[in-house]
C-alpha positions in Angstrom: 14.6 86.0 56.6 14.9 88.0 60.2 17.0 91.2 60.5 18.6 93.5 62.6 19.5 97.1 62.8 22.6 98.0 62.6 24.8 100.7 63.5 28.7 102.0 63.2 29.3 105.2 64.4 32.9 106.6 64.6 33.4 110.3 66.8 33.3 111.5 63.1 29.5 110.5 62.7 27.7 107.5 61.6 29.5 105.2 59.1 26.9 102.1 58.4 23.5 102.2 58.7 21.1 99.1 57.2 19.5 96.2 58.2 21.0 92.8 58.2 21.0 89.3 58.9 24.6 88.3 60.4 27.2 90.6 62.1 30.1 89.1 62.3 32.9 90.6 64.7 36.4 89.8 66.4 35.6 91.4 70.6 38.8 90.9 72.6 37.8 87.4 73.4 37.2 86.2 70.0 34.8 86.4 67.5 31.2 86.2 67.3 28.4 86.4 64.9 25.1 87.6 66.5 21.8 86.9 64.4 18.6 88.6 65.0 17.0 87.8 68.6 20.3 87.7 70.1 20.8 87.9 74.0 21.9 91.3 75.2 26.0 91.5 75.2 28.4 94.0 74.8 32.1 93.2 74.3 35.2 95.2 73.6 36.0 94.8 69.8 40.1 94.3 68.7 40.9 95.8 66.1 39.4 93.8 63.0 36.9 93.3 60.6 32.9 93.5 60.9 31.2 91.3 57.9 27.1 92.4 57.8 25.5 89.7 55.8 22.5 90.7 54.5 19.0 88.5 53.7 20.2 88.0 50.5 23.3 86.7 51.6 26.1 89.7 50.0 28.4 91.1 52.6 29.2 94.3 53.1 32.9 94.8 55.1 34.5 97.2 57.7 37.7 97.9 58.7 37.7 98.7 62.7 40.1 100.1 64.8 39.0 98.4 68.2 35.9 100.0 70.1 32.6 98.5 71.2 30.0 96.2 70.0 26.1 96.9 71.7 23.8 93.9 71.1 20.2 94.3 71.5 17.6 92.2 70.5 16.2 94.8 68.0 19.5 96.8 67.8 23.1 96.6 67.1 25.4 99.4 67.4 29.4 99.7 67.2 30.5 102.2 68.4 34.7 102.2 68.0 37.6 105.6 67.6 37.2 104.8 63.5 35.7 102.6 60.7 36.1 102.3 56.7 33.4 100.4 54.4 35.9 98.3 52.2 34.7 99.7 49.4 35.8 103.5 51.2 39.8 102.7 52.2 42.9 104.2 50.2 44.9 100.7 49.5 47.8 103.2 48.6 47.9 104.7 51.7 47.2 101.8 53.6 50.1 100.3 52.4 52.2 103.2 52.7 51.0 103.3 56.9 51.8 99.7 56.8 55.7 101.0 55.6 55.6 103.7 57.8 55.1 101.3 60.8 57.3 98.3 59.8 60.6 101.2 58.9 59.7 102.3 63.2 59.7 98.8 64.6 62.9 98.3 62.9 64.2 101.6 64.6 63.4 100.1 68.2 64.0 103.6 69.4 61.6 103.3 73.2 58.8 101.9 74.3 55.8 103.8 73.3 57.3 104.4 69.6 57.6 100.6 69.9 53.7 100.3 70.9 52.5 103.0 68.6 54.3 101.6 65.5 52.6 98.1 66.0 49.2 99.4 66.5 49.6 101.2 63.0 51.1 98.0 61.5 47.8 95.8 63.0 45.8 99.3 61.8 47.3 99.1 57.7 47.1 95.0 57.7 43.4 94.9 59.2 42.4 97.9 55.9 44.3 96.2 53.7 42.8 92.8 54.3 39.1 94.3 54.6 39.5 96.3 51.4 40.4 92.5 49.6 37.9 90.3 51.2 40.5 88.4 54.1 39.0 88.9 57.6 
């Protein structure tokens, strides 16, 4: 089975670097699946999970908070402000962040706080879903 090199990088450094058979990611335009040999593509990502299927059929999951995916026939790069492997997500911390964001949304102080709280809530829910394998 053909594979392609995938790198997921954040400002803090590399998060994932491996050969995979397929990448599934959520872009602003919708969900995409990328196989080895795909035509070149650059697309903005939303807050969501990235599924990385290896040649044996096993999948790794990574929570990303936006960024970009760059696809070349021989390499896929994901550049994200933050990214976490499902296995390294602290679920208790994510649930606390979700509760804090929900409280801030209830307060509705001003537009800026509302938008920040909404993004924080989306990131927390994404981390919880990726950890549980729900994408």
